[in-house]
C-alpha positions in Angstrom: 112.7 97.8 107.3 115.6 98.0 109.8 114.1 95.4 112.1 114.6 92.6 109.6 118.3 93.1 109.1 119.0 91.2 112.3 117.7 88.0 110.7 120.6 88.4 108.2 123.2 88.5 110.9 121.8 85.3 112.4 122.2 83.3 109.2 124.8 85.1 107.2 127.7 83.8 109.4 127.0 80.2 108.7 128.0 78.3 105.5 125.4 76.8 103.3 124.9 73.1 103.9 124.9 70.8 100.9 121.3 69.8 101.7 120.3 73.4 101.3 121.7 73.7 97.9 120.2 70.5 96.5 118.3 68.4 99.1 117.9 65.4 96.8 121.5 64.9 95.6 123.9 65.6 98.4 126.9 64.3 96.6 126.3 66.5 93.6 125.8 69.5 95.9 129.1 68.9 97.7 130.9 69.0 94.3 129.1 72.1 93.4 129.9 73.7 96.7 133.6 73.7 95.8 132.8 76.0 92.9 131.6 78.8 95.1 133.4 82.0 94.3 136.3 82.6 96.6 137.6 85.9 95.3 136.2 89.0 93.5 137.6 87.7 90.1 135.5 84.5 90.3 132.2 86.3 90.9 129.8 86.2 87.9 128.6 89.8 88.2 125.9 89.4 85.5 124.4 86.4 87.3 124.7 88.2 90.6 123.0 91.4 89.3 120.2 89.3 87.8 119.4 87.4 90.9 119.7 90.5 93.2 117.4 92.5 90.9 114.8 89.7 91.0 114.9 89.8 94.8 114.6 93.6 94.9 111.7 93.6 92.4 109.8 91.0 94.5 110.3 93.1 97.6 109.1 96.3 95.8 105.9 94.5 94.8 105.4 93.2 98.3 105.8 96.7 99.8 102.9 98.0 97.6 100.5 95.8 99.7 100.8 98.3 102.6 99.9 101.4 100.5 96.2 100.8 99.7 95.1 100.8 103.3 96.8 104.2 104.0 95.3 105.8 100.9 91.8 104.4 101.3 91.2 105.0 105.1 88.9 108.0 104.4 86.9 106.0 101.8 86.6 103.0 104.1 85.3 105.2 106.9 82.8 106.9 104.7 81.5 103.9 102.8 81.4 101.5 105.7 80.2 104.1 108.2 82.8 103.2 110.9 84.4 105.4 113.5 88.1 106.3 113.6 88.5 103.9 116.6 87.1 101.0 114.6 89.2 102.0 111.6 92.3 101.7 113.8 91.5 98.1 114.5 92.6 97.3 111.0 96.1 98.5 111.8 96.0 96.7 115.2 95.1 93.4 113.5 97.8 93.8 110.9 100.5 94.6 113.5 99.5 91.9 115.9 99.6 89.3 113.2 102.9 90.7 112.0 104.4 90.4 115.5 103.2 86.8 115.8 104.7 86.1 112.4 108.1 87.4 113.6 107.8 85.1 116.6 107.3 81.9 114.5 109.4 82.8 111.5 112.5 81.0 112.6 110.5 77.9 113.2 108.4 77.8 110.0 111.3 78.8 107.7 112.4 76.0 105.4 115.9 74.6 105.4 115.9 74.5 101.6 113.9 75.8 98.6 113.7 79.2 100.3 113.0 81.1 97.1 110.1 78.7 96.3 108.8 79.3 99.8 108.8 83.1 99.2 107.2 82.9 95.8 104.3 80.7 97.1 103.7 83.1 100.0 103.8 86.1 97.7 101.4 84.5 95.3 98.9 83.6 98.1 99.0 87.2 99.4 98.4 88.4 95.8 95.4 86.1 95.5 93.9 87.1 98.9 94.3 90.8 98.5 91.7 91.4 95.7 89.0 89.9 98.0 88.9 93.4 99.7 87.2 94.7 96.6 84.0 92.9 97.6 84.2 93.4 101.4 81.5 95.6 102.9 82.3 94.9 106.6 85.1 96.2 108.7 85.7 92.8 110.2 86.6 91.5 106.7 89.2 94.2 106.3 90.6 93.3 109.7 90.7 89.6 108.9 92.4 90.0 105.4 95.0 92.5 106.6 95.8 90.2 109.6 96.5 87.4 107.2 98.7 89.7 105.1 100.6 90.9 108.1 101.3 87.4 109.4 102.6 86.2 106.0 104.8 89.2 105.5 107.1 88.3 108.4 108.2 84.8 107.2 108.8 86.2 103.7 111.1 88.9 104.9 113.0 86.6 107.3 113.5 83.9 104.7 114.5 86.3 102.0 117.0 88.1 104.1 118.6 85.0 105.4 118.8 83.6 101.9 120.5 86.7 100.6 123.1 86.5 103.4 124.0 82.9 102.3 125.2 83.8 98.7 126.0 87.5 98.5 129.8 88.3 98.3 131.1 89.1 101.8 133.1 92.0 100.7 130.1 93.7 99.2 127.5 92.4 101.5 126.9 95.6 103.5 126.5 97.7 100.4 124.1 95.3 98.7 122.0 94.9 101.9 121.8 98.7 102.1 120.5 98.8 98.5 118.1 96.0 99.3 116.8 97.9 102.3 116.3 100.9 100.1 114.0 98.9 97.8 111.6 98.9 100.7 111.3 102.7 100.4 111.2 102.5 96.6 108.3 100.2 96.9 106.5 102.7 99.1 107.2 105.5 96.6 106.0 103.6 93.6 103.0 102.2 95.4 101.9 105.7 96.5 102.1 107.0 93.0 100.4 104.1 91.3 97.6 103.7 94.0 96.9 107.4 93.8 96.3 107.3 90.0 94.2 104.2 90.3 92.2 105.7 93.2 91.6 109.0 91.4 91.0 107.8 87.9 89.1 104.5 88.4 87.7 103.6 91.9 89.1 103.5 95.4 88.5 99.7 95.7 90.5 99.1 92.5 93.7 99.7 94.3 93.3 96.3 96.1 93.0 94.5 92.8 96.0 96.3 91.3 98.2 95.5 94.4 97.2 91.9 94.3 97.9 91.5 90.6 101.3 93.1 90.9 102.3 90.7 93.6 101.1 87.7 91.5 103.4 89.0 88.8 106.3 89.4 91.3 105.7 85.8 92.6 105.7 84.6 89.0 109.0 86.4 88.2 110.5 84.9 91.4 109.2 81.5 90.5 110.6 81.5 87.0 113.7 83.7 87.0 115.5 82.9 90.3 117.1 79.5 90.2 118.1 78.5 93.7 119.3 75.1 92.6 121.8 76.3 90.0 123.0 79.4 91.8 126.7 78.3 91.5 126.7 76.9 88.0 128.3 78.6 85.1 125.3 78.8 82.9 122.0 80.5 83.6 119.1 78.2 82.7 116.1 79.6 80.9 112.9 80.5 82.8 110.9 77.5 81.7 113.6 75.1 83.1 113.6 76.9 86.4 109.8 76.8 86.5 109.7 73.1 85.5 112.1 72.3 88.3 110.1 74.2 90.9 106.9 72.5 89.7 108.6 69.1 90.2 109.6 70.1 93.7 106.0 71.1 94.5 104.7 67.8 93.0 107.1 65.7 95.1 106.1 67.6 98.2 102.4 67.1 97.6 102.8 63.4 96.9 104.9 63.0 100.0 102.2 64.5 102.2 99.2 62.9 100.3 100.5 59.4 99.7 103.0 58.1 102.2 105.2 55.3 100.9 104.1 51.8 102.0 106.3 49.9 104.4 107.0 47.2 101.8 108.3 49.7 99.2 110.5 51.4 101.8 112.0 48.0 102.7 112.6 46.9 99.1 113.8 50.3 97.8 116.4 50.7 100.6 118.1 47.4 99.7 120.1 46.2 96.7 118.4 44.0 94.1 119.4 40.3 94.1 118.7 37.7 91.5 118.9 35.0 94.1 115.8 34.5 96.2 116.4 35.2 99.9 114.0 33.1 102.1 114.3 35.5 105.0 113.6 38.5 102.8 110.6 36.7 101.2 109.2 36.0 104.6 109.5 39.6 105.7 107.9 41.0 102.5 105.0 38.5 102.9 104.3 39.9 106.3 104.4 43.5 105.0 101.9 42.5 102.3 99.4 41.6 105.0 100.0 44.9 106.8 99.6 46.8 103.5 96.3 45.1 102.8 95.0 46.0 106.2 96.1 49.6 105.9 93.3 52.0 105.0 93.7 54.9 102.7 95.0 57.9 104.6 92.5 60.7 105.2 93.7 64.0 103.8 92.0 65.9 106.6 93.7 63.9 109.4 97.1 64.3 107.6 96.7 68.1 107.4 95.4 68.2 111.0 98.4 66.2 112.2 100.8 68.3 110.3 99.3 71.5 111.7 99.2 70.2 115.3 102.9 69.1 115.0 103.9 72.5 113.7 102.0 74.5 116.4 103.5 72.3 119.1 106.9 72.9 117.7 106.3 76.6 117.6 105.1 76.8 121.2 108.1 74.9 122.5 110.4 77.1 120.5 108.8 80.3 121.9 109.0 79.0 125.5 112.7 78.0 125.0 113.5 81.4 123.4 111.7 83.3 126.2 113.8 81.5 128.9 117.0 82.3 127.1 116.0 85.9 126.6 115.4 86.5 130.3 118.8 85.0 131.3 120.7 87.2 128.7 118.8 90.4 129.4 119.8 90.4 133.0 123.5 90.7 132.1 123.3 94.1 130.3 122.9 97.3 132.2 120.8 100.2 130.7 119.4 97.9 128.0 115.8 98.7 128.9 116.3 102.4 128.1 117.5 101.6 124.6 114.7 99.1 124.0 112.1 101.6 125.1 113.6 104.3 123.0 113.6 102.1 119.9 110.0 100.9 120.5 108.8 104.6 120.8 110.7 105.5 117.6 109.1 102.6 115.8 105.7 103.5 117.0 106.1 107.1 115.9 107.5 106.3 112.5 105.0 103.6 111.7 102.1 105.7 113.0 103.3 108.6 110.8 103.5 106.3 107.7 100.1 104.7 108.4 98.1 107.8 109.2 99.8 110.8 107.5 97.5 110.6 104.4 94.4 110.4 106.6 95.6 113.3 108.8 96.4 115.6 105.9 93.1 114.7 104.1 90.8 115.3 107.1 92.6 117.9 109.2 94.5 120.0 106.6 92.1 119.6 103.7 94.8 118.3 101.4 93.6 116.5 98.2 94.5 112.9 97.9 97.3 113.4 95.4 98.9 116.1 97.5 98.6 114.0 100.7 100.1 111.0 98.9 102.9 113.1 97.6 103.8 114.1 101.2 103.8 110.4 102.1 106.1 109.6 99.1 108.5 112.3 100.3 108.6 110.7 103.7 109.6 107.4 102.0 112.2 109.3 100.0 113.7 110.7 103.2 113.8 107.1 104.6 115.7 106.0 101.6 118.2 108.9 101.8 118.7 108.2 105.5 119.3 104.5 104.9 122.0 105.3 102.4 123.8 108.1 104.3 123.5 107.4 108.0 126.4 104.9 108.1 128.7 107.2 106.2 127.9 110.3 108.3 128.3 108.6 111.6 131.5 106.8 110.7 132.9 110.1 109.4 132.0 112.4 112.2 130.7 110.4 115.2 132.7 107.2 115.1 133.9 107.3 118.7 130.6 108.5 120.2 127.9 106.0 119.3 125.6 106.8 122.2 125.8 110.5 121.5 125.0 109.9 117.9 121.9 108.0 118.8 120.8 110.8 121.1 121.4 113.5 118.5 119.6 111.7 115.7 116.7 110.8 118.0 116.3 114.4 119.2 116.3 115.6 115.6 113.6 113.1 114.6 111.5 114.2 117.5 111.9 117.9 116.6 110.9 117.2 113.0 107.8 115.4 114.1 106.8 118.1 116.5 107.3 120.8 113.8 105.1 118.8 111.4 102.3 118.6 114.0 102.5 122.3 114.7 102.1 123.3 111.1 98.9 125.3 110.6 97.5 125.2 107.1 100.9 124.3 105.5 101.7 124.3 101.8 102.5 121.0 100.1 106.1 122.0 99.7 106.5 122.8 103.4 104.9 119.6 104.5 107.0 117.6 102.1 110.2 119.2 103.3 109.5 118.4 106.9 108.4 114.9 106.0 111.7 114.3 104.2 113.7 115.5 107.2 111.7 113.3 109.5 112.2 110.3 107.3 116.0 110.9 107.3 116.4 111.3 111.0 113.8 108.6 112.0 115.3 105.8 110.0 118.8 107.0 111.0 118.0 106.9 114.7 116.5 103.4 114.4 119.6 102.2 112.6 122.0 103.8 115.1 120.2 102.4 118.1 120.4 98.9 116.7 123.8 98.9 115.1 125.7 101.3 117.4 123.8 101.9 120.7 122.8 98.3 121.7 125.8 96.8 120.1 128.1 99.1 122.2 126.3 97.9 125.3 126.8 94.3 124.3 130.5 94.7 123.5 131.0 96.5 126.9 129.4 93.6 128.7 131.4 91.0 126.9 128.6 88.6 125.9 128.9 86.1 123.1 127.9 86.7 119.5 124.9 84.4 119.9 123.7 86.3 123.0 124.2 89.6 121.1 121.8 88.3 118.4 119.3 87.4 121.1 119.4 90.9 122.5 118.8 92.4 119.1 115.9 89.9 118.6 114.4 90.9 121.9 114.6 94.6 120.9 112.8 93.9 117.6 110.2 91.7 119.3 109.5 94.4 121.9 109.1 97.1 119.2 106.7 94.8 117.2 104.6 94.2 120.4 104.4 97.9 121.2 103.4 98.7 117.7 100.3 96.6 118.1 98.7 99.4 120.2 99.8 102.3 118.0 96.4 102.4 116.2 94.4 102.7 119.4 96.9 105.1 120.9 96.9 107.4 117.9 93.1 107.4 117.8 92.9 108.5 121.5 95.6 111.2 120.9 93.5 112.5 118.0 90.4 112.5 120.2 92.1 114.4 123.0 93.9 117.0 120.7 91.2 117.5 118.1 87.8 116.8 119.7 88.1 117.4 123.4 90.6 120.2 123.3 89.0 122.1 120.4 85.5 121.7 122.0 86.5 124.4 124.5 88.8 126.4 122.2 87.6 129.2 119.8 90.3 128.3 117.4 89.1 126.4 114.3 90.6 123.1 113.4 92.7 123.7 110.3 90.4 124.7 107.5 87.5 122.6 108.7 84.9 123.1 111.4 84.2 120.5 114.1 81.1 119.3 112.3 83.1 118.3 109.2 85.6 116.1 111.0 85.1 112.3 110.8 83.3 110.6 113.7 85.4 109.3 116.5 
């Protein structure tokens, strides 16, 4: 959640270019650009609330995609007959693809029609997800979740950057905080809905439900959010917005499928004349011969060439960014300590969110509804921490940012240690500790990014662009470290539960060693 807020900072400072408002009519867009609200009185709050609600609703639907895997891990292990280590490869594939998606997101992000881009990505994810209902191989789960993880990154980056281009500056921080909280709301709603579907219908039905919800979210985004007329006085109906988006898709398809012949380009780019120009007639006759000799373009080669060009562009961009990162990182002292701390916090938080239901179901003998309730309470704590950490720190720790990072990080570590030491806890006790861990974990992440690293950057005197690069390096490092969290957690479980308890007379929770899942 927090890691994507940096993409806003990168794009929110720039003004929206006319081509990004309406790429086809630059003149009209420049006129419309003058109508952008300058003061609070000129803001159309109804229109702003409608557009912001559509973005939050789409994000809530997208967050539900992560819930079925956490709820169904025990069933996947039992039905497919896989070990815990093999089950962790699903998380590894998801996080690896997610990290790669973060690396290429700035390159594949469109300059215009960003909402259309997000709706297409969300619709594709909604269509892919129900395939898991028919999968009977762990490799299929790894492949599908890898695709989902890769597509999630560009969606978040594009949506965040687009929000930063039109939200009112004086309320931008508050609205972004609310939007970040919708991430936790999606986890809470997803946990409740998936639990009911899992319990009342079938465990594989949660994949169909999550896919259908995202198709609905993509449809709402496609028909209710009008990027083209964001600054007009009237709000066009849904069918007009959908019709305009369909026209854009049609033009894009024809542009890729049937390139305009050279003769038409020459004729269309010149004024019409009633007088016959001999020189022009000679040139067009030569173009006629070239057009006749031209063969019909092959769709496969067009797509292959486009993919090759995109991959080459991505690789060059990654090499260029890596070189810039190295030169900037050397300027800041003690940066490595903050990056390592942030990466460890992210690994612990994501590992808790991905595996808490599995841990409570197998080790503590919790029923699925009770284990899901604890996970929902963790998301509730994250939402509370997101909304309150800024106020608490600015009120009581404004002049001690590094100390605030240390205090909140220590509190998060203590809560996680207490949760791990609970022996046969009640649902209320586990939920209480999960809420506290959610508050302090998300608070410590936010503080390290916004206060800790930013303080080091300000003390060094680097530029704003270099500061954004440092934050991007921190996020990329955390994403790379999270790739190994599944395997790391599995080996920790093996050491603590299997190898340690093999020589200990103490029973493991309410279960014996024979009832634990295979490693």
